[in-house]
N, C-alpha and C positions, 0 to 999 in steps of 0.2 A: 176583611169584613166590609161588606157594602154599607152604603148609607141606610138602606132599608133594614139591614140586619141590626145596625146600631140603633135605629129608631125603635125597633122591636125590643131590643135588650133594655133600653132606657125605659120603655113603656112597662115592661115586666118589673123592672126595678121599682118604678113608681107604685105599681100595684102591691108589691111586697111591702113597701113603706106604708101604704095606706092600711094594709092588714095589720102590720105591726103596731101602728098608732092606735088602732081600735082595741088593742090588747093592753094599752098603757093604763096604769092605775088612775082612778078618779081622785087624784089629790092635787093640791096646788102645784107642786113641782111636776107631776105627771101631765097635767093639763097644759101647763106653760111650755114644757119641752115638746109635748106632742104637737102643739100648734107650730112651733118652730121647725121641727123635723119634717112634718108633712109638707110644709111650704118649700123648704130647701130640697127635700128628697123627691118631690114631684116636678119641680121646675126644670131640671136638666132635660127631661123628655120634651117638654114644650119648647125650650130654648134650642134644642138640637133640631127639632122639626122646623123651627123658624130659620135656623142657620141653613138648612137644606134648600130653602126657597129664597135665600138672601140674594140681594141685587149684585153683589160683587164678592171677590175673594176677601176683601177687607171686612165686609159685613159678615161673611161666614166666620172669619177669624174672631171678630169681636163677640159673636154669639157663642163660639166655642169657649172663649175665655169666661163667659158668664156660666156656662156649664161647669167648667173647672171650679170656679168659685163656689157654686152651689153644692157640688159634690164634696168639696173640701169642708164646707160648713156641715153637711150631712154627716161626714165622718166624725166631726167634733161631737155632734149630738148623739150619734150612736155610741161613741166612746163614753160619754157622760151617762147615758142610759145603762150601759153595762157596768161601769165602775160604781154607780150609785145604787145598782141592783134594782132599778125600777122594773126591769125585766131580766130574766135569767140570761147570763152570757151565752149559754148553749143555744138559746133562741135567736141570738143576734149574730153569732160569729160568721155564719155563711153570708148574711146580708152585709155585714161589715166588710168581708173579703170581696164581695161583688162590688161594693162601693170603691174599694181601692183599685180593683181591676179597671173599673170604668174611668177612674181618674187617670190611670196609666194610658188608656186608649185615647182619651181626650187630649192629654198632654202630648202624646205622639202626633196626633192630628194637628195640634197647634204648631208644633215644630215643623211639620211638613208644610203646612200652609204658610208659615213665616218664610220658609226657604223658597217656596214658589213665588211669593210676593217679592222677595228680595231679588230673585233672578229676573224678574220682569223689567 
């Protein structure tokens, strides 16, 4: 997967998060969690774009770690949304699975970048 492919995949994930958040119930819990998940679910796209224009391999690595953290947080919120039935599980299962796939890709990139840095 190229960097441009990953940028687009993360952008599409962000759009899906935004659309999902707009379906959240207008309750205290719904609004609070919606604010959290829209932040954590859209920031990996911006962080990855920033990583791609980073000044160094270490800068790229640090921004990838930020992507990983935000995607992990997003998985937490999606899990809570499903388990608390704020939205139907059937509505979120594909989004949740995409989140897990993105984490795997980012973690693999982190490992590759660490290896590259250590070999230099």
